N, C-alpha and C positions, 0 to 999 in steps of 0.2 A: 690664490695659491699659485706659486711659480710653475711655469711650464718648462721642465727640464728637457732639453733636446740633446739627444745622443746621436752620433753618426752610426751608420749601419753598413759598414764595409765588410762584405763577406770575405772570409779568409785572412782578415787583418791580424796584426800582432798588437797587443795592448799591454800597457803598464797600468797597474791598479794599486791604490792605497785604500785599505779597508780598516776602519777604526772601531774600537769598542766605544760605547757611549761614555762610560766613566773611565777615563784614562788614568787619572792620578792614582798611583799606588795599586793599580790593577794588574795582576799577572795571569789572568784567566787563560789567555791563549797558549802560553807555554805550560801552564799547569794542566791544561786539557789538550795537549798537543796530539795525543793519539786519537782523540775524538775528532779533532780538526782534520787530521790526515784521513780518517775514515770517511768523513763527509765529503772531502775533495775527491777521494777515490770513487765513492759512490756516484757523485755527479759526473765524473769523467766516464764512468761506465754507462750512465744514462744518456749523456750528451757529450760525446768525445770532444776533447781539445788537448793541445799540447802545452805543457808547462816548460818554459824555457829557463826561468830563474825565479827564485822565491826567497823570502826571509820572513820569519814569524818572530816578532818581538812580544814582550809581555802584553801590550795593549793595542798594538796595531801590526799590520802586515802589508808587505808589498809582493806583488806577483807580476810576472810577464807571461801572458798566454798567447798562443796562436790558435785561432779558430779554424775549423775546416773550410775548404774553399767555397762551399755553398752556404755557409752559416755565419751570421753576424750577431747572434743572440747571446751575448755574454751576461746581460742583465738577469735573465732567467736562471742561468747557472749560479750567479752570485746569490740571488734570492733563495735558491734551494740549498746552497751550502750554508748560508747563515741560518735559515729556518731549521734545517736538520741539526745543526750544531746546538741551537738553542733548545730544541725539543728534548734533548737528552739531559738537560740540566734542571735541577730543582729551582723553583721560583724563589729566589732569595735576594735578587737585586732590587734596588730602589726603582720604582716606576712612577711616572707622572700620571696625573688624573687623565690626561689625554691618551696616554698609552694604555692605561687600564680600560678606558671606555672603548678603545679600538681592539682590545684583546691582544695587544702587543707586549712583547717582552721589553725589558730595559737593558738589553745586552749590547746591541749594535747601534752605532749611528745609522740613521735611516739611509743616508746617501753614502756613496764612496766616490773616490776620485779616479778617473780613468783618462788615459791619453793614448791615442793611436800612435804607434811607432812607425815612422815613415821611411827610415833607411837604416843601413847597417851601422853608421856612426852613432845615430841616436840609440839604437839597440845596445851598442857597447856601453854608452854612457849610463843607460838605465840599469844594465846588468851590474856595472861597477857601483852605482849608487846603492842598489839592493845589497850587494855583498859588503859594502862598507858601513851600512846602516847600524849594525850592532855596536860598532866602534864609535860612530857619531853620537849615539845615544848613551854611551858609557856602559854598555852591557858586556863589552869584551875589549881586550887590549889590541887584538888583531882579528881579522875576519875568521881565521881558522879556529879561533877559540870559541866561537858561537856555534852550538850544535844544531840550531833550528834554521838552516838555510841550505841553499844549493851550492854554497862555496866549495865544500869538500868534493862534490862531484865534478866541479870544474877543475879542481886540482888533479883529481884522479884521471881526467881526460887530457891533462897537459895544457889546459887553457890558462892556468895561473900557476906561479910558483907557490909553495905552501906559505911563504912569508910575504906574499903580496900585500902591500900597503901597511906592513908592520912598522916600518920606520919612517913612513911618509905621512905628513899631515896634508890631507886632501880637503879642499874647501867645497863642500856640497851645498853651500847656501847661496852661491851665485850662479848665474847662467853662463859665465865665461870659463 
């Protein structure tokens, strides 16, 4: 079995991508948006952290979190959010024999992708990536049209104009 190693920098800022197991044609996350919000809020009350930016698409989501200065444990937070979300749903998903034997649901991919954000420029790039993601995946014509993200709060705080990226084609597939 692979040995996944994660850094443990207390107080760090992190970018996450979390996916549903069955991504094709699945709209569970937006259909159950209120459940997801409640699970994130419950975990924030148990183990505080700050949410800097987020977007929830039908089958995956991106988040930027900042952990408290003395805390590096984002993995427990994600495990609890995913578990709480799954517990409230009827068992209707397809599950492999391995998942059944382990008593696991077939809702989430087991792993998620994380990256520690190291400076202000990188933070800006990831915030923009998050807010442009619904456009990239064809769910909205412009970021302001997608209701399940922090984009509108950034507009309200004067960080973006309401039509940000509306007429610009941005390339989020390259590193440059």
